[in-house]
A tleap script that builds the chain and sets N, CA, C and O, in Angstrom:
source leaprc.protein.ff14SB
mol = sequence {
  NMET TRP ASP THR ILE GLN TRP CYS VAL ALA
  ILE LEU LYS GLU HIE PHE HIE CYS GLN GLY
  ILE ASN VAL GLY LEU ASN LEU GLY GLU ALA
  ALA GLY ALA GLY ILE ARG GLU HIE LEU HIE
  PHE HIE LEU VAL PRO ARG TRP ASN GLY ASP
  SER SER PHE MET ALA VAL LEU ASP GLU VAL
  ARG THR ILE PRO GLU HIE LEU SER SER THR
  TYR ASN THR LEU GLN PRO TYR PHE ASN ARG
  SER GLU THR LEU PRO LYS CALA
}
set mol.1.N position { 103.718 9.004 76.835 }
set mol.1.CA position { 104.841 8.201 77.253 }
set mol.1.C position { 105.565 8.832 78.435 }
set mol.1.O position { 105.976 8.145 79.370 }
set mol.2.N position { 105.713 10.155 78.374 }
set mol.2.CA position { 106.454 10.799 79.453 }
set mol.2.C position { 105.731 10.646 80.789 }
set mol.2.O position { 106.385 10.509 81.823 }
set mol.3.N position { 104.412 10.664 80.792 }
set mol.3.CA position { 103.665 10.442 82.035 }
set mol.3.C position { 103.974 9.056 82.606 }
set mol.3.O position { 104.142 8.907 83.816 }
set mol.4.N position { 104.049 8.052 81.743 }
set mol.4.CA position { 104.362 6.694 82.190 }
set mol.4.C position { 105.774 6.629 82.758 }
set mol.4.O position { 106.004 5.978 83.778 }
set mol.5.N position { 106.714 7.296 82.108 }
set mol.5.CA position { 108.093 7.312 82.608 }
set mol.5.C position { 108.143 7.975 83.977 }
set mol.5.O position { 108.815 7.474 84.878 }
set mol.6.N position { 107.443 9.095 84.148 }
set mol.6.CA position { 107.427 9.774 85.441 }
set mol.6.C position { 106.809 8.894 86.524 }
set mol.6.O position { 107.276 8.893 87.663 }
set mol.7.N position { 105.771 8.151 86.178 }
set mol.7.CA position { 105.134 7.217 87.114 }
set mol.7.C position { 106.145 6.143 87.530 }
set mol.7.O position { 106.269 5.824 88.713 }
set mol.8.N position { 106.857 5.596 86.558 }
set mol.8.CA position { 107.864 4.568 86.856 }
set mol.8.C position { 109.000 5.130 87.698 }
set mol.8.O position { 109.490 4.452 88.602 }
set mol.9.N position { 109.428 6.365 87.416 }
set mol.9.CA position { 110.471 7.010 88.206 }
set mol.9.C position { 110.014 7.137 89.656 }
set mol.9.O position { 110.786 6.859 90.574 }
set mol.10.N position { 108.775 7.554 89.869 }
set mol.10.CA position { 108.256 7.694 91.239 }
set mol.10.C position { 108.255 6.352 91.962 }
set mol.10.O position { 108.592 6.290 93.145 }
set mol.11.N position { 107.884 5.284 91.274 }
set mol.11.CA position { 107.882 3.955 91.890 }
set mol.11.C position { 109.298 3.515 92.230 }
set mol.11.O position { 109.539 3.003 93.323 }
set mol.12.N position { 110.238 3.708 91.307 }
set mol.12.CA position { 111.626 3.320 91.584 }
set mol.12.C position { 112.195 4.101 92.770 }
set mol.12.O position { 112.873 3.530 93.623 }
set mol.13.N position { 111.917 5.405 92.822 }
set mol.13.CA position { 112.406 6.212 93.948 }
set mol.13.C position { 111.785 5.756 95.264 }
set mol.13.O position { 112.467 5.678 96.285 }
set mol.14.N position { 110.490 5.457 95.234 }
set mol.14.CA position { 109.795 5.015 96.448 }
set mol.14.C position { 110.371 3.698 96.964 }
set mol.14.O position { 110.616 3.552 98.162 }
set mol.15.N position { 110.584 2.752 96.072 }
set mol.15.CA position { 111.037 1.432 96.514 }
set mol.15.C position { 112.536 1.376 96.808 }
set mol.15.O position { 112.947 0.882 97.858 }
set mol.16.N position { 113.345 1.879 95.887 }
set mol.16.CA position { 114.795 1.728 96.025 }
set mol.16.C position { 115.460 2.861 96.793 }
set mol.16.O position { 116.631 2.748 97.152 }
set mol.17.N position { 114.743 3.950 97.053 }
set mol.17.CA position { 115.310 5.109 97.744 }
set mol.17.C position { 116.589 5.571 97.053 }
set mol.17.O position { 117.574 5.919 97.705 }
set mol.18.N position { 116.553 5.568 95.717 }
set mol.18.CA position { 117.729 5.964 94.947 }
set mol.18.C position { 117.856 7.486 94.945 }
set mol.18.O position { 116.886 8.211 95.166 }
set mol.19.N position { 119.075 7.946 94.691 }
set mol.19.CA position { 119.347 9.377 94.697 }
set mol.19.C position { 119.181 10.005 93.319 }
set mol.19.O position { 119.196 11.229 93.190 }
set mol.20.N position { 119.024 9.186 92.302 }
set mol.20.CA position { 118.828 9.667 90.946 }
set mol.20.C position { 118.417 8.517 90.047 }
set mol.20.O position { 118.444 7.357 90.458 }
set mol.21.N position { 118.040 8.838 88.826 }
set mol.21.CA position { 117.650 7.812 87.861 }
set mol.21.C position { 118.138 8.244 86.483 }
set mol.21.O position { 117.901 9.376 86.060 }
set mol.22.N position { 118.819 7.343 85.788 }
set mol.22.CA position { 119.156 7.572 84.389 }
set mol.22.C position { 117.989 7.087 83.548 }
set mol.22.O position { 117.484 5.983 83.757 }
set mol.23.N position { 117.556 7.909 82.594 }
set mol.23.CA position { 116.507 7.523 81.651 }
set mol.23.C position { 117.142 7.538 80.267 }
set mol.23.O position { 117.623 8.575 79.809 }
set mol.24.N position { 117.143 6.380 79.601 }
set mol.24.CA position { 117.727 6.272 78.273 }
set mol.24.C position { 116.692 5.805 77.275 }
set mol.24.O position { 115.727 5.135 77.646 }
set mol.25.N position { 116.880 6.150 76.011 }
set mol.25.CA position { 115.941 5.811 74.948 }
set mol.25.C position { 116.684 5.100 73.827 }
set mol.25.O position { 117.718 5.578 73.358 }
set mol.26.N position { 116.163 3.972 73.404 }
set mol.26.CA position { 116.650 3.285 72.208 }
set mol.26.C position { 115.595 3.466 71.137 }
set mol.26.O position { 114.434 3.108 71.339 }
set mol.27.N position { 115.987 4.017 70.001 }
set mol.27.CA position { 115.056 4.306 68.915 }
set mol.27.C position { 115.615 3.727 67.624 }
set mol.27.O position { 116.629 4.196 67.107 }
set mol.28.N position { 114.950 2.712 67.114 }
set mol.28.CA position { 115.355 2.108 65.852 }
set mol.28.C position { 116.268 0.915 66.005 }
set mol.28.O position { 116.914 0.727 67.035 }
set mol.29.N position { 116.307 0.125 64.973 }
set mol.29.CA position { 117.053 -1.133 64.976 }
set mol.29.C position { 118.535 -0.941 65.289 }
set mol.29.O position { 119.087 -1.676 66.107 }
set mol.30.N position { 119.184 0.022 64.660 }
set mol.30.CA position { 120.621 0.232 64.865 }
set mol.30.C position { 120.941 0.715 66.279 }
set mol.30.O position { 122.072 0.562 66.741 }
set mol.31.N position { 119.973 1.288 66.960 }
set mol.31.CA position { 120.179 1.796 68.315 }
set mol.31.C position { 119.915 0.735 69.374 }
set mol.31.O position { 119.997 1.025 70.568 }
set mol.32.N position { 119.603 -0.475 68.964 }
set mol.32.CA position { 119.388 -1.539 69.926 }
set mol.32.C position { 117.939 -1.871 70.198 }
set mol.32.O position { 117.644 -2.719 71.040 }
set mol.33.N position { 117.032 -1.216 69.500 }
set mol.33.CA position { 115.621 -1.502 69.716 }
set mol.33.C position { 115.201 -2.809 69.042 }
set mol.33.O position { 114.160 -3.372 69.379 }
set mol.34.N position { 116.004 -3.292 68.093 }
set mol.34.CA position { 115.725 -4.575 67.454 }
set mol.34.C position { 114.788 -4.504 66.265 }
set mol.34.O position { 114.908 -5.304 65.337 }
set mol.35.N position { 113.869 -3.573 66.273 }
set mol.35.CA position { 112.904 -3.390 65.183 }
set mol.35.C position { 112.990 -1.934 64.748 }
set mol.35.O position { 113.038 -1.035 65.587 }
set mol.36.N position { 113.008 -1.705 63.467 }
set mol.36.CA position { 113.215 -0.353 62.927 }
set mol.36.C position { 112.269 0.687 63.521 }
set mol.36.O position { 112.724 1.764 63.907 }
set mol.37.N position { 110.983 0.407 63.607 }
set mol.37.CA position { 110.000 1.392 64.068 }
set mol.37.C position { 109.780 1.370 65.576 }
set mol.37.O position { 108.890 2.058 66.077 }
set mol.38.N position { 110.564 0.603 66.297 }
set mol.38.CA position { 110.362 0.399 67.729 }
set mol.38.C position { 111.219 1.357 68.557 }
set mol.38.O position { 112.327 1.717 68.161 }
set mol.39.N position { 110.697 1.756 69.690 }
set mol.39.CA position { 111.511 2.475 70.660 }
set mol.39.C position { 111.187 1.939 72.043 }
set mol.39.O position { 110.078 1.465 72.292 }
set mol.40.N position { 112.156 2.016 72.936 }
set mol.40.CA position { 111.914 1.662 74.325 }
set mol.40.C position { 112.849 2.458 75.215 }
set mol.40.O position { 113.886 2.953 74.771 }
set mol.41.N position { 112.469 2.571 76.468 }
set mol.41.CA position { 113.224 3.339 77.449 }
set mol.41.C position { 113.854 2.416 78.471 }
set mol.41.O position { 113.337 1.337 78.759 }
set mol.42.N position { 114.977 2.853 79.015 }
set mol.42.CA position { 115.622 2.195 80.146 }
set mol.42.C position { 115.576 3.169 81.312 }
set mol.42.O position { 115.895 4.347 81.151 }
set mol.43.N position { 115.184 2.690 82.478 }
set mol.43.CA position { 115.240 3.493 83.688 }
set mol.43.C position { 116.177 2.776 84.648 }
set mol.43.O position { 115.938 1.627 85.017 }
set mol.44.N position { 117.238 3.454 85.050 }
set mol.44.CA position { 118.273 2.836 85.884 }
set mol.44.C position { 118.385 3.613 87.184 }
set mol.44.O position { 118.823 4.763 87.178 }
set mol.45.N position { 117.989 2.996 88.317 }
set mol.45.CA position { 118.153 3.668 89.613 }
set mol.45.C position { 119.643 3.901 89.884 }
set mol.45.O position { 120.473 3.044 89.579 }
set mol.46.N position { 119.980 5.067 90.461 }
set mol.46.CA position { 121.382 5.412 90.712 }
set mol.46.C position { 121.556 5.930 92.138 }
set mol.46.O position { 120.655 6.546 92.707 }
set mol.47.N position { 122.724 5.668 92.696 }
set mol.47.CA position { 123.105 6.138 94.015 }
set mol.47.C position { 124.465 6.792 93.902 }
set mol.47.O position { 125.283 6.388 93.076 }
set mol.48.N position { 124.715 7.797 94.722 }
set mol.48.CA position { 126.026 8.435 94.722 }
set mol.48.C position { 127.104 7.382 94.943 }
set mol.48.O position { 127.015 6.579 95.872 }
set mol.49.N position { 128.129 7.387 94.081 }
set mol.49.CA position { 129.245 6.463 94.229 }
set mol.49.C position { 129.072 5.127 93.532 }
set mol.49.O position { 129.966 4.285 93.617 }
set mol.50.N position { 127.944 4.895 92.836 }
set mol.50.CA position { 127.771 3.607 92.156 }
set mol.50.C position { 128.487 3.620 90.802 }
set mol.50.O position { 129.195 4.577 90.485 }
set mol.51.N position { 128.308 2.578 90.016 }
set mol.51.CA position { 128.951 2.455 88.710 }
set mol.51.C position { 128.474 3.539 87.767 }
set mol.51.O position { 127.393 4.101 87.948 }
set mol.52.N position { 129.287 3.833 86.754 }
set mol.52.CA position { 128.864 4.798 85.749 }
set mol.52.C position { 127.743 4.198 84.903 }
set mol.52.O position { 127.554 2.981 84.892 }
set mol.53.N position { 127.007 5.040 84.202 }
set mol.53.CA position { 125.906 4.579 83.367 }
set mol.53.C position { 126.411 3.611 82.298 }
set mol.53.O position { 125.731 2.629 82.001 }
set mol.54.N position { 127.572 3.858 81.717 }
set mol.54.CA position { 128.103 2.966 80.689 }
set mol.54.C position { 128.403 1.584 81.270 }
set mol.54.O position { 128.196 0.573 80.600 }
set mol.55.N position { 128.879 1.537 82.484 }
set mol.55.CA position { 129.126 0.234 83.118 }
set mol.55.C position { 127.816 -0.529 83.303 }
set mol.55.O position { 127.781 -1.753 83.177 }
set mol.56.N position { 126.751 0.195 83.599 }
set mol.56.CA position { 125.440 -0.442 83.744 }
set mol.56.C position { 125.016 -1.043 82.407 }
set mol.56.O position { 124.489 -2.154 82.363 }
set mol.57.N position { 125.245 -0.311 81.317 }
set mol.57.CA position { 124.885 -0.819 80.001 }
set mol.57.C position { 125.726 -2.025 79.612 }
set mol.57.O position { 125.316 -2.818 78.765 }
set mol.58.N position { 126.891 -2.170 80.218 }
set mol.58.CA position { 127.767 -3.292 79.918 }
set mol.58.C position { 127.484 -4.473 80.838 }
set mol.58.O position { 128.358 -5.309 81.067 }
set mol.59.N position { 126.264 -4.543 81.363 }
set mol.59.CA position { 125.764 -5.636 82.184 }
set mol.59.C position { 126.422 -5.749 83.557 }
set mol.59.O position { 126.439 -6.831 84.144 }
set mol.60.N position { 126.963 -4.646 84.076 }
set mol.60.CA position { 127.427 -4.625 85.460 }
set mol.60.C position { 126.194 -4.427 86.315 }
set mol.60.O position { 125.436 -3.483 86.091 }
set mol.61.N position { 125.977 -5.290 87.284 }
set mol.61.CA position { 124.763 -5.226 88.091 }
set mol.61.C position { 124.949 -4.278 89.264 }
set mol.61.O position { 125.864 -4.450 90.070 }
set mol.62.N position { 124.071 -3.267 89.360 }
set mol.62.CA position { 124.123 -2.354 90.494 }
set mol.62.C position { 123.100 -2.740 91.553 }
set mol.62.O position { 123.188 -2.280 92.692 }
set mol.63.N position { 122.128 -3.581 91.194 }
set mol.63.CA position { 121.163 -4.115 92.154 }
set mol.63.C position { 121.424 -5.617 92.212 }
set mol.63.O position { 121.155 -6.325 91.241 }
set mol.64.N position { 121.944 -6.114 93.333 }
set mol.64.CA position { 122.369 -7.524 93.397 }
set mol.64.C position { 121.226 -8.511 93.595 }
set mol.64.O position { 121.143 -9.181 94.624 }
set mol.65.N position { 120.351 -8.593 92.605 }
set mol.65.CA position { 119.284 -9.571 92.646 }
set mol.65.C position { 118.898 -9.924 91.218 }
set mol.65.O position { 119.178 -9.165 90.290 }
set mol.66.N position { 118.264 -11.055 91.042 }
set mol.66.CA position { 117.838 -11.510 89.728 }
set mol.66.C position { 116.716 -10.613 89.219 }
set mol.66.O position { 115.914 -10.117 90.010 }
set mol.67.N position { 116.652 -10.401 87.912 }
set mol.67.CA position { 115.643 -9.536 87.317 }
set mol.67.C position { 114.222 -9.979 87.671 }
set mol.67.O position { 113.361 -9.132 87.908 }
set mol.68.N position { 113.962 -11.284 87.712 }
set mol.68.CA position { 112.609 -11.749 88.055 }
set mol.68.C position { 112.259 -11.398 89.500 }
set mol.68.O position { 111.094 -11.148 89.808 }
set mol.69.N position { 113.235 -11.378 90.372 }
set mol.69.CA position { 112.998 -10.977 91.756 }
set mol.69.C position { 112.646 -9.493 91.821 }
set mol.69.O position { 111.734 -9.097 92.547 }
set mol.70.N position { 113.369 -8.680 91.064 }
set mol.70.CA position { 113.065 -7.245 91.001 }
set mol.70.C position { 111.658 -7.036 90.456 }
set mol.70.O position { 110.904 -6.220 90.986 }
set mol.71.N position { 111.298 -7.764 89.403 }
set mol.71.CA position { 109.956 -7.671 88.818 }
set mol.71.C position { 108.898 -7.996 89.879 }
set mol.71.O position { 107.939 -7.243 90.051 }
set mol.72.N position { 109.071 -9.107 90.581 }
set mol.72.CA position { 108.091 -9.519 91.600 }
set mol.72.C position { 107.997 -8.509 92.733 }
set mol.72.O position { 106.926 -8.324 93.310 }
set mol.73.N position { 109.097 -7.860 93.055 }
set mol.73.CA position { 109.107 -6.847 94.114 }
set mol.73.C position { 108.383 -5.581 93.681 }
set mol.73.O position { 107.661 -4.975 94.472 }
set mol.74.N position { 108.574 -5.178 92.420 }
set mol.74.CA position { 107.982 -3.929 91.942 }
set mol.74.C position { 106.539 -4.072 91.471 }
set mol.74.O position { 105.800 -3.088 91.469 }
set mol.75.N position { 106.124 -5.258 91.078 }
set mol.75.CA position { 104.779 -5.468 90.528 }
set mol.75.C position { 103.669 -4.919 91.427 }
set mol.75.O position { 102.747 -4.290 90.910 }
set mol.76.N position { 103.712 -5.125 92.740 }
set mol.76.CA position { 102.629 -4.588 93.583 }
set mol.76.C position { 102.486 -3.066 93.507 }
set mol.76.O position { 101.381 -2.546 93.664 }
set mol.77.N position { 103.577 -2.349 93.272 }
set mol.77.CA position { 103.489 -0.898 93.140 }
set mol.77.C position { 102.633 -0.515 91.926 }
set mol.77.O position { 101.886 0.463 91.970 }
set mol.78.N position { 102.747 -1.286 90.854 }
set mol.78.CA position { 101.990 -1.009 89.645 }
set mol.78.C position { 100.541 -1.480 89.762 }
set mol.78.O position { 99.686 -1.044 88.992 }
set mol.79.N position { 100.261 -2.358 90.709 }
set mol.79.CA position { 98.905 -2.883 90.898 }
set mol.79.C position { 98.100 -2.107 91.935 }
set mol.79.O position { 96.927 -2.409 92.156 }
set mol.80.N position { 98.713 -1.111 92.573 }
set mol.80.CA position { 97.995 -0.348 93.598 }
set mol.80.C position { 96.786 0.354 92.998 }
set mol.80.O position { 96.660 0.469 91.779 }
set mol.81.N position { 95.917 0.812 93.855 }
set mol.81.CA position { 94.671 1.449 93.399 }
set mol.81.C position { 94.924 2.750 92.651 }
set mol.81.O position { 94.057 3.204 91.903 }
set mol.82.N position { 96.090 3.359 92.835 }
set mol.82.CA position { 96.396 4.589 92.101 }
set mol.82.C position { 96.551 4.247 90.615 }
set mol.82.O position { 97.037 3.174 90.261 }
set mol.83.N position { 96.150 5.133 89.798 }
set mol.83.CA position { 96.290 4.912 88.359 }
set mol.83.C position { 97.435 5.760 87.822 }
set mol.83.O position { 98.000 6.589 88.536 }
set mol.84.N position { 97.758 5.545 86.584 }
set mol.84.CA position { 98.774 6.329 85.913 }
set mol.84.C position { 98.402 7.801 85.997 }
set mol.84.O position { 97.257 8.161 85.726 }
set mol.85.N position { 99.351 8.662 86.367 }
set mol.85.CA position { 99.036 10.099 86.443 }
set mol.85.C position { 98.468 10.621 85.123 }
set mol.85.O position { 98.924 10.240 84.045 }
set mol.86.N position { 97.483 11.484 85.221 }
set mol.86.CA position { 96.850 12.070 84.043 }
set mol.86.C position { 97.679 13.247 83.541 }
set mol.86.O position { 98.281 13.972 84.333 }
set mol.87.N position { 97.706 13.431 82.234 }
set mol.87.CA position { 98.455 14.540 81.634 }
set mol.87.C position { 97.710 15.841 81.841 }
set mol.87.O position { 98.176 16.895 81.409 }
savepdb mol mol.pdb
quit
């Protein structure tokens, strides 16, 4: 999993030219994962002077575009000939 997160961090840095990235983990139903045995990560690009991480979690948008637009923009990075870094 950590290799995948590092790959995603590299893509976000390459595309958004962000100065940092918050990586958060939701583990279990009470933590917001929705299913008891489920976990998922959030990767949030950050720039000096932007909103705090908690504001981002409260649905404050730091990237002014629709999520589907962001998906369409980032998808080609994941489709490149490079593969997921090997452990």
